[in-house]
N, C-alpha and C positions, 0 to 999 in steps of 0.2 A: 424756847430754842429756835434760832433762825436757821432755816433750811433753804437751799437753792439747788436748782437743776442747772448744770452747765451743759450747754448744747454746742458741741464741736461740729463745724462744717468745713470750711476751707481755711482753717487756722489750726492745723494739726501740730501744735508746738506748745511748750511751756515758756520758752524764752521770748521776751518782749511780747507778752500777751496781756494787755491791760484789763480786758474783761475777765480773764481767768484770775488775774491778780486780785481784783475786787471781789469776785465770787468767793475765793478762798479766805480773804482777810475779813470779809464782812459777814460771814456765816459760820454757824457751829457745825453744820453738816452739809456736805456737797455731794451730789451724785452726778457723774459725768456720763453723757450719752452721745452716741454717734449713730446716725441713720444711714446705712450704706445703700447706695442706689447705683446700679450699673447701666441704667438706661441712657440713651443718647437721643438727640433730636433728628428726626427724619423729615426733610422738606417734601413738598408735593411731588409725587412721581418716583420717589426713591425710598426703599425700606433699608435703612442703614444698619439696623440691629443694635445690640448692646455693645458696650465698649470692648475694644480689642484686648487680647491677652496680656500685652506688655503694659498697657495702661492700668489694667486690673491689678497686675502684679505690683506695680509701683504704688498704687493706692493701698493695697492690703499690707505691703511692707511698712508704709507710713503709719497706718493705723496700729500695727503691731508695735512699732517703735514708740508711738505715743502711749500705748498701754504701759510700756516699761518705764517711760519717763515720768508718768503720773504717780507711780508707786513711791517716788521720792516724797510725795505729799500725803501718802496713805490713801490715794484715790484709785478707784477702779474705773476703767472705761467700759461701759456697757454698750455693746454693739447690737443694733436692731435692723430689721428689714420689714417693710410694710408701709401702711398708710400713716403719715406723720401725726394726724390728729388722734387716731386710735392709739398710737404708741405713747404720745404725750398724756393722753387721758389715763392710760394704764400706769404710767410713771407717777402721775399726780395722785392717783388713788392709793398706790402702795407706799409711796414716799411721803405723802401728805404735805405737798407743797406745789404751788402754781407759780413760784418765783423763778423765772428763767433768765440766765445770763448767757451772753454769747456775742458774736460779731455780726454786724450788718453785712449783707451781701448785695452785689449789684445786679445779679441776674434776675430777670422777671419771674422765672420759676421759683427762685429762692425768696424773692419778695412776696410772691403769692403764698408761700409757706408761712411767712411771718404774719400775713393778713389772716390766714386761716386760724393760726394759733391765737392771735389777738381776739378774733371774733368768738373763740371758744373760752374766753375769759382767763387766758394766761397773762401773767404780768411780765412783759418782755423788757428786759434791760439789755438792749443790743447796742454795742459800742461801735463807733465809727473808727475802728482801729485796723482796718485792712488796707488802708491807703498809706502811701508815703506822706501825703499831704492831707490832713483831715479836711473834710468838706467845708467846715466853718472857717478854715484858714485860707481857702481858695480865693484869689483876688477877682473872681467872677461869680455871678450866679450861674447855676447850671444852664439856664435858658440863654445866657449871654456868652457861653463858652465859644471861643473862636473856632472856626473850621480848620484853620491852619495851625499845625503843631508849633511852628517857630514863634508865632505870636504868644501862644500859651507858655512855651518854655522861657522866653525872655522875661515875661512878667513874673512868672513863678520864681525864677532864679534871683530876680531883683528884690522881691517883696516877701517871700515866704521863708520862714525858719523851720527846719525840720525838728519835730519833737524829740526829746531824749528817749532812749530805751527804758523800759520799766523792768524791775526785778521783783520777783515774788518772795515774800518772807519765808522763813523756815518752818512755818506752821505745818503740823502733821495731823491727819485725821485717822480714825480707826476705820478700816475697811469693813463695810457691811454688804452682805449679799442679799439680793432680792430675786425672787422667782418670777421673771417676766415672761409673758406668753410670746411676745414678739422678739425676744432676744435671740441672737444667733452667734455662731462662732466666727472666727477670722482665720480660717484655714485655707491658704492658697496652695494650689498644686505647684509642683516643681516645673519651672520653665527654663529651658536651656538658653543661655545668652549667646548670641552669635559672636564668634571670635573676632569679627570685624566691627562689632558695634561701637559707635562713637559715644554711646551713653550706657556704660556697664554699671552705673551706680545704683546702690540700694536706696530705696525710698525711706524717708523719715527725717526727723529733726537732727538726730545724731549725725547722719550722713551729710546733711546740708551744712551743718556747722563745720564738719571736717573738710568738706569741699571748699568752703569759704576760706578757711585757714590755709589750706594747701595752695589754692589758686593765688592768694595774695602773698602770704608770708613764707610758705614752704618753697615754692618754685619761682616766685616773683613774675608769674605769667601776666599779671595785670599790666605791667609796665609796657608790654607790647601788644595789648589787647586790640588796639585800633588797626595794627598791621596784620594781625592773624585772624580777626573775627570772621573773615569771609572764607576761612578754610573749609575743607570737606572731609579730611581724614584725621582721626585721632580724638582723644579726650581733651586736648589742651588748646585747640585753636580758638575756643571760646570759653566763657565762664561756666556754662552748663547750669546756671542758677535757675533758669526758667522753670524746670520741672519741680524743683523744691518750692519755688514761689507759687506755682499754680495750685498747690494744696495747702499753702501756708505753713510748710515745714520750717520756713524761715521767713522773717518779715523783711520788707524792703527797707524799713528803718534800720534794722540790724546791718544789712549790707551797706547802706549809705554811710553809717557812722564808721564801719570798719574800713571802708575806702578812705574816708577822711583821716582816720588814724594812720593809715598807710601813707597817705600824702604828706603828713607831718613828719613821719619817722623815716621814710625811704625816699620817695620821689613823687612829685606832682607834675603830670605831663598830659598830653592830649589823650593818651590811652586811659588814664584814670578818670579823666573827665568824660570820656566817651562811654564808659560803662555806666556812669551816673546818667548820662544823656539817654541811654537805652532804657534805664529804669523810669525816666521821666516820660518816655514814649509809652511805656506800659501804663503809667499813671494817667496820661492823657486819654488813652483809649478807654479806661475805666469811666472817666467822666463823659466821654463821647457816648458810651453805652447808656449812662444815666439820662443823658439828654435825648438820645434817639429811641430808647426803649425797644419795643418789638420790631421797629422798622429795620433794625440791623439784620433781621432774619428774612427780609423780603428781597426779591430780586432787584428792585429799584433802589434798595438801600436807603441812606439818609439824604442823598442829594438829588434823588429823582432821575438817575440815569441820564445825566446831562450830555453824555457822549453818545447817546442813542445806540447802545450796543444791543445786539440780538443775543438772547440767552435761550438756546434751544435745549430740549430734553431728549437726548438720544442715548438710550441705555447701552447699546452695543459699543458706541464710541466711548462712553464713560468707562465701561468695563476695560477697554483697552488702555485707557489712561491709568486707572487705578491699579491694574495688574502689571504695569510697566511693559506694555506691549504696543507702543505707538510706532516704533521704528526710529524714534529720535533718541539716540543713545543717552544723552545727558538727562533727559526727562525720565526715561525708563530706569536708569540707574538710581535716581533719587527716589522714585516710587517703590522700587524693589527694596531699597534700604529701609524705607518707612514700613513696609509690610513685614520685613524680617526682623526689625529691631524696635519699632515704635518711635523712631527718632529720625529727624532730617535737619540738615543745616538751614540756617536762615537764607543763605544764598539759594539752596535747593528749593525751599518753599516759594520764594519769589518766582523762580523759573517755572515750576510745575503749575503754579496758580495762573501765571500769565499764559502759559501754553494752553491750559484748559479753556480759558476765557477768550483769548485772542486768536489762537490757531485753530482750536476745535469748536469755538463759538458755543460752548456748553454753559449751562446755568451754573454760576459761581457758587450758589448755595449748596449744590451737590458736592463740590470739592471741599467746601468748608465743613460739611457734615462728615465727609470721609475723614478729614483731619481730626474732627471731634472724636470719632470712633477710635482712632489709632494712636494719636500723639500722646506720648507720656506726659508732655508738658502742656497738655490742652488747658487753655484758659479761655472762658467764653468771650471776654472782651478782646484779648489779644488776637485770638483766632478769627473771630467774625469781623472785627474792625480791619485787620490786615487784609483779609480777603476782599472786603469792600474797597479798600484802598487800591489794591492791584486791579480790581475789576472796574474801576472808574465810577463807583457809586457811593464812595465814602468821603473821607477827608482829603481830597486831592483836587488840585487845580489843573492837572494835566493828565493825559492819557498814558499810563505806564504800559509799555510793551517790551518784553525781554526777548532777545534773539538767542535761543539756546545754543546755536552753533558758535556764535561769538562769545557767549558766556562760558562755554566749555573751553574755548581756546584761551580765555583770560584766566580761568580758575582751575582748569584741569588739562593744561596744555599737553602734558606727557601722557594723559589718559589713565593715570594710576587709579583714580577714584572710579571711573567707569569700568575698568578692568576688574576691580574687586567685586562689584555688584552685578555686572553682566556676565562675569566669568568667561571672558573672551578677550583676545587681543584687539586693541582699538586700531582700526584703519580708517578708510573712507566712510564717513557717515552717510546714511540714507536719510535725507532730510525731507523726503516726501512722505506724506501719510498714506 
C-alpha cells in the first residue's frame, strides 16, 4: 500500500494544486497536515509580537474552508502546533510513511524547514507550483535576474507560456483518525468587522473563487480596474485578490486564465492587462527574494543603500506612526484603517512607507515588520520587496518620495476617506510633525 503525507503551507486550496493532485492520484492513503504558526519577524530594536487579530482570523477561516473542501476527497486536514521535526516524526511513526508531498516555498524560514525535514530522512516531493511561471520556464537564471521589473516583464511576456490549470480526479478515500500529540483545533474567536472595512471578505478557497467570479463576471469591475485601482473607499476599487493569493487560497494561474477567458468573451483592454501586470509584479518579487535571500531583511536591502539614507531607530516616533498619531491626516487615516481592519490600499501603503522612511527617517524594516504583523494579505516577498523599493534599497533606480499632502489632494480631495478613519471634518492640515 502506497502512503503519502500531504503538507499544506501557503497553498490552502484544492483547485489548481498540482502537488495535491499527484499525492491523491499516486497513493492509496493520504494524510493531510497543516502546522499553524502565528509568529512574526521582529528586527533588531523592535518586539513586534505575534500576528494581529485580523490576519489570524483570515488564516483560521482559510484553514477551516480547506478542511471542508478536502472532505470531497474523503480527506481530513490535521492541524498541528509545535516543532516541525517533532510533528513530522510523530506523523511518520503513527502513519508509517516518510513520503511527503507539498509545494516549495520561497521564504528562508520555509526553506529551512524543508532542509530540516530532508536531514531527518523524509522523502520530500515538493513541487514548483506556487508561481505563475515555473522556475525552470524562467528566461533567466536566478543569479541573472534583472534589477528592473520592466526588463523582466518584457522578456517574460514575449517568451513564457503560462501552464494550464490542473484538476484532481474524483478519487475518494476513507477518512481515518489518528491520535496525535501535537494536533490542535482550529477555533477562532469572534471578531467584529468594522463597518467601514474595505476588506470584509471571509478567508478560504470558496470565498476566493467567489470573489474572482464576481469581480470579473458578476460586476465587470475588471474592465475599469486601471482607473479605479488607486481608490481608497469600498470593496470594488481593486480586485482584493492579494489576501487570497497570500495563503494560496487561489493560484495566480487560475486568476490569469480567468482573465484571459474574460478578454476573449467580454473585452480586452488596458485594465485587463493591468491586472495581469500586477500579478507579474508579484511574480517578479518572488524571484527577487530567491536571488536576494536574507538580505531583504537587512536595512541596506539588496542594493546596498545607494541613496545613502539614514535609518534611525526611535521607538517613540515609530509608535506615533503606527498608532496614526503623526499629525499628518492622510498618513494617520491609513494607519488607523490598518489597525482597525487589517487592510490598507496600495496607495496608502506607498504613502505611509515613504513617510516613515523619508519624513521620519526611521528604519524601514520596522515598518515592514509592522505590516507583517497586521496585513491580512501579508506575503513575505511582496511586503519586504515593496518596502525595499520605497526605501531606496531594493529594485529601484530612483529615489521614491511621496508628498502626503499632494497625494491626499489627488486621491482624497473631498476628504471623505480621512473623515471616515479620523472621525472628524477635514480642514486645514497640520503638516508639521
